[in-house]
C-alpha positions as semicolon CSV with decimal commas, in nm:
position;residue;x (nm);y (nm);z (nm)
1;M;-0,897;-6,163;-3,530
2;N;-0,590;-6,098;-3,326
3;L;-0,502;-6,397;-3,119
4;E;-0,201;-6,266;-2,951
5;P;-0,233;-6,234;-2,582
6;E;-0,261;-5,913;-2,445
7;A;0,034;-5,761;-2,239
8;P;-0,029;-5,754;-1,858
9;H;-0,113;-5,426;-1,733
10;A;0,060;-5,293;-1,435
11;R;-0,156;-5,256;-1,143
12;P;-0,229;-4,883;-1,055
13;T;-0,066;-4,755;-0,717
14;D;-0,227;-4,526;-0,483
15;G;0,058;-4,272;-0,526
16;P;0,428;-4,237;-0,547
17;I;0,601;-4,375;-0,245
18;S;0,759;-4,084;-0,053
19;D;1,064;-4,096;0,184
20;S;0,863;-4,071;0,496
21;D;0,685;-4,395;0,411
22;R;1,022;-4,584;0,396
23;R;1,125;-4,450;0,749
24;P;0,990;-4,583;1,063
25;S;0,710;-4,399;1,244
26;L;0,777;-4,155;1,511
27;G;0,643;-4,394;1,767
28;G;0,844;-4,678;1,677
29;G;1,153;-4,489;1,658
30;V;1,117;-4,335;2,008
31;L;1,010;-4,691;2,142
32;S;1,325;-4,849;2,018
33;W;1,518;-4,559;2,181
34;I;1,357;-4,625;2,501
35;V;1,426;-5,002;2,502
36;L;1,796;-4,947;2,432
37;L;1,813;-4,692;2,720
38;V;1,630;-4,926;2,965
39;I;1,891;-5,191;2,883
40;A;2,174;-4,945;2,921
41;A;2,054;-4,814;3,244
42;C;1,999;-5,169;3,413
43;A;2,356;-5,265;3,295
44;L;2,487;-4,947;3,439
45;S;2,319;-4,978;3,767
46;L;2,432;-5,333;3,809
47;A;2,785;-5,235;3,718
48;A;2,773;-4,938;3,972
49;A;2,645;-5,132;4,245
50;H;2,941;-5,366;4,243
51;L;3,201;-5,077;4,251
52;P;3,400;-5,051;4,569
53;P;3,269;-4,807;4,829
54;I;3,568;-4,574;4,773
55;F;3,410;-4,495;4,423
56;R;3,064;-4,435;4,554
57;K;3,102;-4,090;4,729
58;L;2,782;-3,947;4,883
59;G;2,618;-3,703;4,626
60;L;2,886;-3,706;4,360
61;F;2,825;-4,069;4,266
62;A;2,453;-4,004;4,201
63;V;2,538;-3,705;3,991
64;A;2,811;-3,886;3,802
65;Y;2,571;-4,158;3,731
66;G;2,292;-3,914;3,600
67;L;2,557;-3,748;3,360
68;L;2,665;-4,085;3,225
69;L;2,319;-4,203;3,149
70;G;2,238;-3,877;3,002
71;L;2,537;-3,905;2,780
72;I;2,425;-4,255;2,684
73;G;2,076;-4,147;2,606
74;D;2,232;-3,880;2,373
75;W;2,468;-4,137;2,197
76;L;2,171;-4,384;2,140
77;S;1,976;-4,098;1,990
78;Q;2,203;-4,136;1,661
79;F;2,029;-4,460;1,587
80;T;1,687;-4,324;1,626
81;P;1,687;-3,951;1,509
82;K;1,335;-3,916;1,561
83;V;1,419;-3,870;1,935
84;Y;1,559;-3,519;1,839
85;T;1,204;-3,399;1,743
86;T;1,077;-3,500;2,096
87;R;1,350;-3,363;2,316
88;R;1,131;-3,285;2,598
89;L;0,972;-3,627;2,620
90;G;1,325;-3,789;2,590
91;A;1,451;-3,561;2,881
92;A;1,146;-3,682;3,097
93;I;1,228;-4,050;3,008
94;V;1,587;-4,006;3,099
95;F;1,480;-3,843;3,422
96;V;1,247;-4,130;3,517
97;L;1,516;-4,390;3,420
98;A;1,791;-4,209;3,603
99;L;1,559;-4,220;3,927
100;A;1,469;-4,603;3,870
101;G;1,841;-4,684;3,800
102;Q;1,973;-4,510;4,113
103;I;1,684;-4,697;4,312
104;G;1,811;-5,010;4,178
105;I;2,165;-4,931;4,267
106;A;2,064;-4,878;4,630
107;L;1,858;-5,196;4,644
108;E;2,152;-5,404;4,497
109;S;2,389;-5,236;4,718
110;Y;2,159;-5,320;5,027
111;R;2,148;-5,676;4,923
112;L;2,524;-5,717;4,903
113;D;2,582;-5,543;5,226
114;R;2,320;-5,770;5,395
115;S;2,486;-6,081;5,240
116;E;2,816;-5,969;5,376
117;R;2,701;-5,897;5,710
118;E;2,528;-6,247;5,761
119;R;2,845;-6,408;5,619
120;R;3,060;-6,205;5,867
121;E;2,827;-6,278;6,176
122;R;2,831;-6,659;6,080
123;S;3,223;-6,650;6,080
124;D;3,253;-6,435;6,379
125;P;3,026;-6,503;6,687
126;K;3,163;-6,176;6,850
127;E;2,972;-5,971;6,589
128;T;2,628;-6,112;6,674
129;L;2,709;-6,070;7,048
130;A;2,802;-5,714;7,010
131;R;2,511;-5,647;6,788
132;R;2,267;-5,780;7,057
133;L;2,438;-5,574;7,335
134;L;2,386;-5,257;7,106
135;E;2,011;-5,333;7,071
136;S;1,958;-5,412;7,448
137;A;2,176;-5,149;7,595
138;N;2,039;-4,787;7,680
139;E;2,241;-4,477;7,572
140;P;2,443;-4,323;7,852
141;S;2,340;-3,983;8,004
142;D;2,686;-3,834;8,058
143;A;2,885;-3,704;7,759
144;K;3,204;-3,928;7,830
145;S;3,016;-4,245;7,849
146;R;2,828;-4,153;7,551
147;A;3,124;-4,082;7,328
148;T;3,260;-4,431;7,427
149;F;2,922;-4,593;7,349
150;D;2,897;-4,418;7,013
151;E;3,255;-4,517;6,926
152;F;3,148;-4,913;7,031
153;R;2,847;-4,861;6,810
154;R;3,033;-4,740;6,517
155;S;3,268;-5,017;6,541
156;Y;3,014;-5,307;6,559
157;S;2,705;-5,152;6,418
158;S;2,573;-5,343;6,120
159;R;2,445;-5,219;5,792
160;G;2,110;-5,273;5,900
161;A;1,838;-5,523;5,880
162;S;1,611;-5,316;5,692
163;F;1,644;-5,090;5,394
164;G;1,576;-4,767;5,616
165;E;1,878;-4,895;5,847
166;Y;2,101;-4,941;5,546
167;L;2,023;-4,586;5,426
168;Q;2,093;-4,447;5,760
169;F;2,428;-4,633;5,785
170;R;2,531;-4,479;5,452
171;V;2,534;-4,133;5,603
172;S;2,665;-4,246;5,953
173;G;3,005;-4,143;5,864
174;I;2,908;-3,776;5,826
175;G;2,725;-3,780;6,183
176;I;2,354;-3,879;6,075
177;Q;2,194;-4,111;6,311
178;S;1,833;-4,076;6,185
179;K;1,663;-4,316;5,947
180;G;1,441;-4,031;5,827
181;I;1,732;-3,789;5,755
182;G;1,913;-4,081;5,605
183;A;1,632;-4,135;5,363
184;L;1,591;-3,789;5,294
185;F;1,950;-3,745;5,192
186;W;1,921;-4,040;4,952
187;G;1,616;-3,895;4,808
188;V;1,789;-3,564;4,739
189;E;2,079;-3,753;4,588
190;I;1,879;-3,938;4,345
191;V;1,680;-3,663;4,244
192;L;2,005;-3,453;4,174
193;G;2,121;-3,748;3,976
194;A;1,804;-3,765;3,765
195;L;1,810;-3,380;3,710
196;A;2,180;-3,421;3,593
197;A;2,078;-3,688;3,352
198;S;1,790;-3,495;3,194
199;W;2,001;-3,170;3,191
200;V;2,292;-3,320;3,001
201;F;2,061;-3,495;2,763
202;L;1,884;-3,161;2,671
203;R;2,210;-3,012;2,622
204;R;2,358;-3,251;2,400
205;T;2,045;-3,263;2,186
206;R;1,985;-2,918;2,135
207;P;1,971;-2,821;1,779
208;A;2,274;-2,642;1,628
209;R;2,228;-2,267;1,567
């Protein structure tokens, strides 16, 4: 009789472990890339909103923001290579995040401008008086008086109590005095910026031939 203990048998495996089993899934890789890009877009938007106005040129600033975000999206792709297999989805995500980021820039800029206006009005009562005169005055009919009135309005007009007035104030320097046109101008800006972001992302992630 053999009393020696039997050697333990190795448990059978379902099959060999392939390299694909060790790599993260497609969904997990893309999700990680989205999270990193959202964080980058938020940080970039917050920094952009606090830049001096001289750097925020109409039209050009939105495109520059979009290009930078697209480049960041491409740079982050090296940590999640699965993004290269879903370039069109990645470009759509970059487009949406660029839109959201520029909306965030506008809202934060509006908040900062409104805080500055309120601080200025508290320190200078003449600002409050001038604004009240502008709100109650009727626009003159003759051209000479209208020109004087427009100059007075440009000198003392605030950045606007509402977001629509803020958008109009942004483009008042190029002669636009309509809230609707100001909002349309801003809409075109952010769409161009988002298109620039998705374009540079697609271009940078294009497979080498």
